[in-house]
LOTI-336553 format. One line per field, with one value per residue: x, y, z of N, C-alpha, C in turn; residue number from 1. Coordinates in steps of 0.2 Angstrom, whole numbers, plus 2048, in hexadecimal, padded with zeros to 3 digits. Example, Ala and Ser with C-alpha at 12.3 -4.5 7.8 and 13.67 -1.06 7.14 Angstrom:
REM LOTI-336553
nxx <- c(842,840);
nyy <- c(7E4,7F5);
nzz <- c(827,823);
caxx <- c(83E,844);
cayy <- c(7EA,7FB);
cazz <- c(827,824);
cxx <- c(842,840);
cyy <- c(7F0,800);
czz <- c(827,827);
resi <- c(1,2);
REM end
This chain:
REM LOTI-336553
nxx <- c(7CB,7BF,7AF,7B0,7BE,7BF,7B6,7BE,7C9,7C3,7BC,7C7,7CE,7C4,7C3,7D0,7D6,7CF,7D0,7D6,7CC,7C1,7C4,7C6,7B9,7B3,7B9,7B9,7B1,7BA,7C6,7C5,7C4,7D1,7D9,7D4,7D9,7E7,7EA,7E7,7F1,7FC,7F9,7F8,806,80B,804,80A,816,812,80C,817,81D,824,835,835,83A,83D,83E,834,82B,832,834,826,824,82D,826,81A,81E,822,815,80F,817,813,806,808,80C,801,7FD,7F7,7F4,7ED,7DF,7E0,7EB,7E6,7DB,7E3,7EA,7E0,7DE,7E9,7E8,7E3,7E9,7F9,801,810,81B,826,824,81C,825,82F,827,826,834,835,82D,835,83F,839,839,846,84B,848,84A,84E,85A,85B,851,854,857,84A,842,847,841,834,833,833,828,81D,81E,81F,812,80B,810,80A,7FD,7FB,7FC,7F0,7E7,7E9,7F2,7F4,7FD,80F,814,80C,813,81C,814,80C,816,818,80B,80B,816,811,805,80B,814,80A,804,80F,810,803,804,80D,80C,806,811,81B,817,81A,828,82E,834,831,833,840,84F,859,851,849,852,855,84A,84A,844,843,845,840,836,82C,829,823,818,818,812,818,81D,829,827,81B,820,829,820,819,822,823,816,815,81E,818,80D,812,815,808,804,80C,807,7FB,7F7,7F5,7E8,7E3,7EC,7E9,7DE,7CD,7C3,7CA,7CD,7C5,7C5,7D3,7D5,7CD,7D3,7DF,7DA,7D4,7DF,7E6,7DD,7DE,7EB,7EA,7E3,7EC,7F6,7F0,7ED,7F9,7FE,7F4,7F7,7FF,7F7,7EC,7E5,7E3,7D4,7C8,7B6,7A5,79E,7AA,7AF,7A5,7A6,7B3,7B0,7A7,7B0,7B8,7B0,7AE,7BA,7C5,7D6,7E3,7E9,7EA);
nyy <- c(7D4,7E1,7E6,7F3,7F5,7EE,7F5,801,7FD,7FA,806,80E,808,809,817,81C,813,811,80C,7FF,7FA,7F7,7EA,7E3,7E2,7D7,7CC,7BD,7BD,7BB,7BC,7C9,7D1,7CF,7D4,7E2,7E5,7E3,7EC,7F8,7F8,7FB,807,810,811,816,823,829,82D,835,840,848,858,85F,862,862,85D,84C,844,842,83A,82F,82A,827,81D,813,810,80B,800,7F8,7F7,7EF,7E3,7E0,7DC,7D0,7C8,7C8,7D3,7DF,7F1,7FB,7FF,7FB,7F2,7E9,7E4,7DE,7D4,7CB,7C6,7BF,7B3,7AB,7AC,7AB,7B7,7BF,7C6,7CD,7D3,7DE,7E5,7E8,7F0,7FB,7FF,803,80F,816,819,822,82D,832,831,838,838,82D,825,81C,80F,803,807,80C,801,7F9,801,7FF,7F1,7F1,7F9,7F4,7E7,7E0,7E2,7DA,7CD,7CD,7CD,7C2,7B8,7B9,7B7,7AA,79E,794,790,790,799,7A4,7AE,7B4,7B9,7C2,7CB,7D1,7D7,7E0,7E8,7EE,7F5,7FE,805,80B,813,81C,822,828,831,83B,84A,84C,847,850,85B,857,858,84D,842,834,82E,827,82F,82E,82A,835,83E,837,839,847,84F,85A,85C,868,86A,861,866,872,86E,86A,863,85F,859,850,84C,845,83A,835,830,827,81D,819,815,80A,801,7FE,7F8,7ED,7E5,7E3,7DB,7D0,7CB,7C6,7B8,7B7,7B6,7A9,7A1,7A2,79F,79B,7A4,7B0,7B5,7BD,7C9,7CC,7CD,7D8,7E3,7E4,7E7,7F3,7FC,7FA,800,80D,80F,80F,81A,824,822,826,833,83A,847,84B,846,84F,858,854,846,836,82D,820,820,81E,818,813,80A,801,7FB,7F5,7EC,7E3,7DE,7D7,7CD,7C6,7C1,7C7,7CB,7D4,7DD,7DD);
nzz <- c(874,86F,869,866,863,857,84F,84F,847,83B,837,835,82B,820,81F,81D,814,807,7FA,7FC,805,7FD,7F8,804,809,804,809,813,823,82F,829,824,830,835,82B,82B,838,836,82B,832,83C,834,82E,839,83C,82F,830,83A,835,82A,830,834,831,822,823,831,841,844,84F,859,851,84E,85B,85E,854,859,865,85F,859,864,86A,860,862,86F,86C,866,871,878,880,87C,87B,874,86A,85C,85C,865,85D,853,85B,85E,852,850,856,84D,841,83A,839,834,83F,83D,830,833,83B,831,828,831,831,825,826,82F,826,81E,825,824,817,808,7FB,7ED,7E5,7DA,7D2,7D9,7E6,7E9,7E8,7F3,7FD,7FA,7FC,80A,80E,807,802,80E,812,80A,80E,81B,817,80F,819,81F,815,810,809,7FB,7F2,7F0,7E7,7E9,7F2,7E9,7E0,7E8,7EC,7E0,7DE,7E9,7E6,7DB,7E0,7E9,7E0,7D8,7E1,7E3,7D7,7D7,7E1,7DF,7DE,7EB,7F3,7F0,7F7,804,803,7FD,7F1,7E8,7DC,7D3,7D3,7C8,7BE,7BC,7B7,7AB,7A4,7A3,7AD,7BA,7CC,7D0,7C6,7CA,7D6,7D2,7CC,7BE,7B1,7A4,793,795,7A3,7A1,799,7A2,7AC,7A5,7A3,7B1,7B4,7AB,7B1,7BD,7B8,7B2,7BE,7C3,7B9,7BA,7C6,7C4,7C5,7D3,7DB,7D9,7E0,7ED,7FC,7F9,7FE,7FF,7F2,7EA,7F1,7F0,7E3,7E0,7E7,7DF,7D3,7D5,7D7,7CB,7C3,7C7,7C4,7B6,7B3,7B7,7AE,7A2,7A4,7AA,7AF,7B8,7C5,7CB,7D0,7D7,7E0,7D8,7D8,7D9,7D7,7DA,7CC,7C6,7D0,7D1,7C4,7C6,7D0,7C9,7C0,7C8,7CD,7C1,7C0,7BA,7B4,7BD,7B4,7A2);
caxx <- c(7C9,7B8,7AC,7B3,7C4,7BD,7B3,7C3,7CD,7BF,7BB,7CE,7CF,7C0,7C4,7D7,7D8,7C9,7D1,7D7,7C6,7BD,7C5,7C5,7B2,7B1,7BC,7B5,7B1,7C0,7CC,7C4,7C6,7D8,7DC,7D3,7DE,7EE,7EA,7E7,7F8,801,7F6,7FB,80D,80B,801,80F,81B,80E,80B,81C,81D,82A,83A,834,83D,839,83F,82E,828,837,832,820,825,82F,820,815,821,821,80E,80E,81A,80E,800,80B,80D,7FB,7FC,7F6,7F0,7EA,7D9,7E2,7EF,7E1,7D8,7E8,7EC,7DA,7DE,7EF,7E6,7E0,7ED,800,804,817,81C,82C,821,81A,82B,832,823,828,83A,834,82B,83B,843,836,83B,84D,84D,843,84C,850,85F,859,84C,857,855,843,840,848,83C,82D,833,831,821,818,81E,81D,80B,809,811,805,7F6,7FB,7FB,7E9,7E3,7E9,7F6,7F3,803,814,815,809,817,81F,80E,80A,81B,817,806,80D,81A,80C,801,810,816,804,803,814,80D,7FD,805,812,80A,806,817,81F,815,81E,82F,830,834,832,835,847,852,85C,84C,847,858,855,844,84B,83F,846,841,83C,830,827,826,81F,812,819,810,819,81E,82E,823,816,824,82B,81A,817,827,822,810,817,822,813,809,816,815,802,803,810,803,7F4,7F5,7F5,7E2,7E2,7F0,7E6,7D8,7C7,7C0,7CE,7CE,7C1,7C7,7D9,7D4,7CA,7D8,7E4,7D6,7D3,7E5,7E7,7D9,7E1,7F1,7E8,7E1,7F2,7FA,7EC,7EE,7FE,7FF,7EF,7FA,803,7F2,7E7,7E5,7DE,7D0,7C2,7B0,79F,79D,7B0,7AF,7A0,7A9,7B8,7AD,7A5,7B6,7BB,7AB,7AF,7C1,7C9,7DC,7E4,7EA,7EA);
cayy <- c(7DA,7E3,7E8,7FA,7F4,7EC,7FB,806,7FC,7FA,80D,811,805,80B,81E,81D,80F,810,807,7F9,7F7,7F4,7E3,7E0,7E1,7D0,7C6,7B9,7C1,7BA,7BF,7D0,7D4,7CF,7D9,7E8,7E6,7E4,7F3,7FE,7F9,7FE,80E,814,812,81B,829,82C,830,83A,846,84C,85D,860,865,862,858,846,840,83F,835,829,827,824,817,80E,80E,807,7F9,7F5,7F5,7E9,7DE,7DF,7D8,7C9,7C5,7C8,7D8,7E6,7F7,800,7FC,7F8,7EC,7E4,7E0,7DA,7CE,7C7,7C2,7BB,7AC,7A7,7AD,7AB,7BD,7C0,7CC,7D0,7D7,7E4,7E9,7EA,7F6,801,801,808,815,81A,81B,828,833,835,830,83B,837,827,826,818,80A,7FE,80A,80D,7FA,7F7,804,7FC,7EB,7F3,7FC,7F1,7E0,7DE,7E2,7D4,7C8,7CD,7CC,7BB,7B4,7B9,7B5,7A3,79C,78D,78E,794,79F,7AA,7B3,7B8,7BD,7C7,7D0,7D5,7DC,7E5,7ED,7F2,7FA,803,80A,80F,819,821,826,82C,836,840,850,84D,846,856,85F,855,858,846,83F,82C,82C,826,835,82C,82A,83C,840,834,83C,84E,852,85C,85C,86F,86A,85E,86B,877,86A,86B,85D,85F,852,84C,849,840,835,832,82D,821,818,817,811,804,7FD,7FC,7F4,7E6,7E2,7E1,7D5,7CA,7C9,7C4,7B1,7B6,7B4,7A2,79E,7A3,79C,79E,7AA,7B6,7B6,7C3,7CF,7CE,7CF,7DF,7E7,7E5,7EA,7FA,7FF,7F9,805,813,810,810,821,828,821,829,83A,83B,84D,84C,844,855,85D,850,83E,832,828,81D,821,81A,813,80F,805,7FC,7F7,7F1,7E6,7DF,7DB,7D2,7C8,7C3,7BE,7CA,7CC,7DB,7E0,7D8);
cazz <- c(86F,870,862,864,85F,850,84C,84D,841,835,835,833,824,81B,81E,81B,80F,803,7F5,7FF,808,7F8,7F8,80A,80B,801,80C,818,829,833,825,824,836,836,826,82E,83D,833,828,837,83F,82F,82D,83E,83B,82A,832,83E,830,826,834,834,82C,81E,826,838,845,844,855,85C,84D,850,862,85D,850,85D,869,85C,858,86B,86A,85C,866,874,869,865,877,87B,884,878,87F,86F,866,856,85E,868,858,850,85F,85D,84B,850,859,847,83B,83B,836,836,843,839,82B,836,83C,82A,826,835,82F,81F,828,831,820,81B,829,823,810,804,7F4,7EB,7DF,7D5,7D4,7DE,7ED,7EA,7E9,7FA,801,7F9,800,811,810,803,801,814,813,806,813,820,814,80D,81F,821,80F,810,803,7F8,7EE,7F2,7E3,7EC,7F4,7E4,7DD,7ED,7EC,7DA,7DF,7EE,7E3,7D6,7E4,7EB,7DA,7D6,7E6,7E2,7D1,7D8,7E6,7DD,7E1,7F3,7F6,7F0,7FD,80A,802,7FC,7EA,7E8,7D5,7D3,7D0,7C2,7B9,7BB,7B3,7A5,7A0,7A3,7B1,7C0,7D2,7CF,7C2,7CE,7DB,7CE,7C9,7B7,7AD,79D,790,799,7A8,79F,797,7A9,7AF,7A0,7A6,7B8,7B4,7A8,7B5,7C2,7B4,7B2,7C4,7C3,7B4,7BD,7CC,7C2,7C8,7DA,7DE,7D9,7E5,7F4,7FE,7F5,801,7FE,7EB,7E7,7F4,7EE,7DC,7E0,7E9,7DA,7CD,7D7,7D6,7C4,7BF,7C9,7C0,7AF,7B2,7B7,7A8,79D,7A5,7AF,7B2,7BE,7CC,7CE,7D3,7DB,7E1,7D4,7DC,7D6,7DA,7D8,7C6,7C5,7D5,7CF,7BF,7C9,7D4,7C4,7BD,7CD,7CD,7BB,7C0,7B5,7B7,7BF,7AD,79D);
cxx <- c(7C1,7B6,7AF,7BA,7C3,7BA,7B9,7C7,7C9,7BE,7C2,7CF,7CB,7C1,7CB,7D9,7D2,7CA,7D3,7D0,7C1,7BE,7C4,7BE,7B0,7B5,7B7,7B6,7B7,7C6,7CB,7C6,7CD,7DB,7DA,7D8,7E5,7EF,7EB,7EE,7FC,7FF,7F9,802,80E,809,806,814,818,80D,811,81D,824,82F,83A,838,839,83A,839,82B,82C,835,82B,820,828,82A,81B,818,821,81A,80C,811,816,808,802,80C,807,7FA,7FC,7F2,7EC,7E4,7DC,7E6,7EB,7DE,7DD,7E9,7E6,7DB,7E4,7EE,7E4,7E5,7F4,803,80B,818,821,82A,81F,820,82F,82E,826,82F,83A,831,830,83F,840,837,842,84F,847,844,84E,854,85D,853,84E,855,84E,840,841,843,835,82D,831,82A,81B,818,81D,816,808,80A,80C,7FE,7F6,7FA,7F4,7E5,7E3,7EC,7F5,7F9,809,816,811,80D,81A,81A,80C,80F,81A,811,807,811,815,808,805,812,810,803,809,812,808,7FF,80B,811,80A,80D,81C,81E,818,825,832,82F,836,834,83C,84A,856,857,849,84C,857,84F,844,846,843,842,83D,836,82A,824,822,819,812,818,812,81B,823,82B,81F,81A,827,826,818,81C,825,81B,811,81A,81D,80F,80C,815,80D,801,806,80C,7FD,7F3,7F4,7EE,7E1,7E7,7EE,7E0,7D2,7C4,7C3,7CF,7CB,7C4,7CE,7D9,7D1,7CF,7DD,7E0,7D5,7D9,7E7,7E3,7DC,7E7,7F0,7E6,7E7,7F5,7F6,7ED,7F3,7FF,7FA,7F2,7FE,7FE,7ED,7E8,7E0,7DB,7CB,7BC,7AB,79F,7A4,7B1,7AB,7A3,7AF,7B5,7AA,7AB,7B9,7B6,7AC,7B6,7C6,7D0,7DD,7E5,7EB,7F1);
cyy <- c(7DB,7E5,7EF,7F9,7F2,7F1,800,804,7FC,801,810,80E,808,813,81F,819,80D,80B,800,7F6,7F4,7EC,7DF,7DE,7DA,7CA,7C3,7BD,7C1,7BE,7C7,7D4,7D4,7D4,7E0,7EA,7E7,7EA,7F8,7FE,7FC,805,812,816,817,822,82D,830,836,840,84A,851,85D,864,865,85D,852,842,83E,83A,82E,826,824,81D,811,80C,80A,800,7F5,7F3,7EF,7E3,7DC,7DB,7D1,7C5,7C5,7CD,7DF,7EB,7FB,7FC,7F8,7F2,7E7,7E0,7DC,7D3,7C9,7C2,7BD,7B4,7A8,7A7,7AE,7B1,7BE,7C6,7D0,7D5,7DE,7E9,7EB,7F0,7FC,803,805,80E,819,81D,822,82E,836,835,833,83B,830,827,822,813,805,801,80A,806,7F7,7FA,801,7F5,7EC,7F5,7F9,7EA,7DD,7DD,7DC,7CE,7C7,7CB,7C4,7B6,7B3,7B6,7AD,7A1,795,78B,793,79A,7A5,7B0,7B7,7BC,7C3,7CC,7D4,7DA,7E1,7EA,7F1,7F7,7FF,808,80E,815,81E,825,82B,832,83B,847,851,84C,84C,85B,85E,855,851,845,838,82A,82C,82C,834,82C,831,83F,83E,837,844,851,854,85C,863,86E,866,862,870,874,86B,864,85D,858,84E,849,844,839,831,82E,827,81B,815,813,80A,7FF,7FA,7F7,7ED,7E2,7DF,7DB,7CF,7C7,7C6,7BD,7B1,7B4,7AC,79E,79F,79F,79F,7A4,7B0,7B9,7BC,7C9,7D1,7D1,7D7,7E4,7E9,7E8,7F1,7FE,7FF,7FF,80C,815,812,817,826,828,825,831,83B,841,84F,84A,84A,859,85A,849,83B,82D,825,81E,81D,815,80F,809,7FF,7F7,7F3,7EB,7E1,7DB,7D6,7CC,7C3,7C0,7C1,7CB,7D3,7E0,7DB,7D9);
czz <- c(870,869,860,861,858,84C,84A,847,83A,832,832,82C,81F,81A,81B,815,80A,7FD,7F7,801,803,7F8,7FE,80C,808,804,811,81F,82D,82F,825,82A,837,831,828,833,83B,82F,82D,83A,83A,82E,833,83E,835,82C,836,83A,82C,82A,836,82F,828,822,82E,83B,845,84A,858,858,84E,856,861,859,855,862,866,85A,85F,86C,866,85F,86B,872,868,86B,87B,880,881,87C,87A,86C,860,857,861,862,854,854,85F,857,84B,853,853,842,83D,838,839,839,83F,833,82D,838,836,828,82B,833,829,821,82B,82B,81D,81F,828,81B,80C,7FD,7F3,7E4,7D9,7D7,7D9,7E5,7EE,7EB,7F0,7FE,800,7FC,807,812,80C,803,808,815,80F,80B,818,81D,812,813,821,81B,80F,809,801,7F4,7F0,7EE,7E5,7EE,7EF,7E1,7E1,7ED,7E5,7DB,7E4,7EB,7DE,7DA,7E6,7E6,7D8,7DB,7E5,7DC,7D3,7DD,7E5,7E0,7E8,7F6,7F6,7F5,803,809,800,7F4,7EA,7E1,7D5,7CF,7C9,7BC,7B7,7B6,7AC,7A1,7A0,7A7,7B8,7C6,7D2,7CB,7C6,7D3,7D8,7CB,7C1,7B3,7A6,79A,793,79F,7A6,79D,79D,7AC,7AB,7A2,7AC,7B8,7B1,7AD,7BA,7BE,7B4,7B8,7C5,7BF,7B7,7C3,7CA,7C5,7CF,7DD,7DE,7DD,7EC,7F5,7FA,7F7,801,7F7,7E9,7EA,7F1,7E7,7DB,7E2,7E3,7D4,7CF,7D5,7CF,7C0,7C1,7C4,7B9,7AE,7B3,7B1,7A2,79E,7AB,7B3,7B8,7C5,7CF,7D2,7D8,7DB,7DC,7D8,7D7,7DA,7D7,7D2,7C5,7CA,7D3,7C9,7C1,7CC,7CF,7C1,7C2,7CD,7C7,7BB,7BB,7B8,7B9,7B8,7A8,799);
resi <- c(1,2,3,4,5,6,7,8,9,10,11,12,13,14,15,16,17,18,19,20,21,22,23,24,25,26,27,28,29,30,31,32,33,34,35,36,37,38,39,40,41,42,43,44,45,46,47,48,49,50,51,52,53,54,55,56,57,58,59,60,61,62,63,64,65,66,67,68,69,70,71,72,73,74,75,76,77,78,79,80,81,82,83,84,85,86,87,88,89,90,91,92,93,94,95,96,97,98,99,100,101,102,103,104,105,106,107,108,109,110,111,112,113,114,115,116,117,118,119,120,121,122,123,124,125,126,127,128,129,130,131,132,133,134,135,136,137,138,139,140,141,142,143,144,145,146,147,148,149,150,151,152,153,154,155,156,157,158,159,160,161,162,163,164,165,166,167,168,169,170,171,172,173,174,175,176,177,178,179,180,181,182,183,184,185,186,187,188,189,190,191,192,193,194,195,196,197,198,199,200,201,202,203,204,205,206,207,208,209,210,211,212,213,214,215,216,217,218,219,220,221,222,223,224,225,226,227,228,229,230,231,232,233,234,235,236,237,238,239,240,241,242,243,244,245,246,247,248,249,250,251,252,253,254,255,256,257,258,259,260,261,262,263,264,265,266,267,268,269,270,271,272,273,274,275,276,277,278,279,280,281,282,283,284,285,286);
REM end
């Protein structure tokens, strides 16, 4: 690996994953480099899917995902060709990151090419297992686990983060023709797909989002013990990642209709407060 490879994954992480990178900056140097590389590998796969226009043929994207999976395989046998996988390969000398987790993520990306609706939460949870819990498995291998319970806590945090993303991106996802909110829950709260596409943030929509944000919050609460189950040099970084997203979730819960029109994000003072909460070892949610 060259310094250029490391600069590539660091730049990609800071520009494409600003909410995650708040916590990444507080990891030890070796873990930070490994996490940047792992995030970049996942980001490339995700971008392949997001570049497909609504209604467009996805055959090219499927081929690119297959090629990216092969490139990840090459990293594990010491023959990577891409700057991102070269950075990953360097980290594999130190961290036993499970290859199967990357492949599970890519399987979730393939699902995005063909499945744009989820009948119920059982279906959505399976998708989240592929695109989010796999990332927890990757991350824990880098962070360092002191207690086997970390796997369960990590799963809860991964689900909390992914469900927060789903809540945050309702408006953006409809622009891509996708609805991740379970269809049976839309029906329960009397919200139609047409209302989502029309950006109608009426009372039923707010009630639907209250239900969605409460479920994500429950997973944050269940994940509260995670930092203490990890090696000391990873605890603050993980705590900050969770706190950033928990704060975003709280803002969505307070004004759910905003997700139909813009992406909720944290800026200057909000981030400073999150960092202070992390230093004070505050839980993700109380």
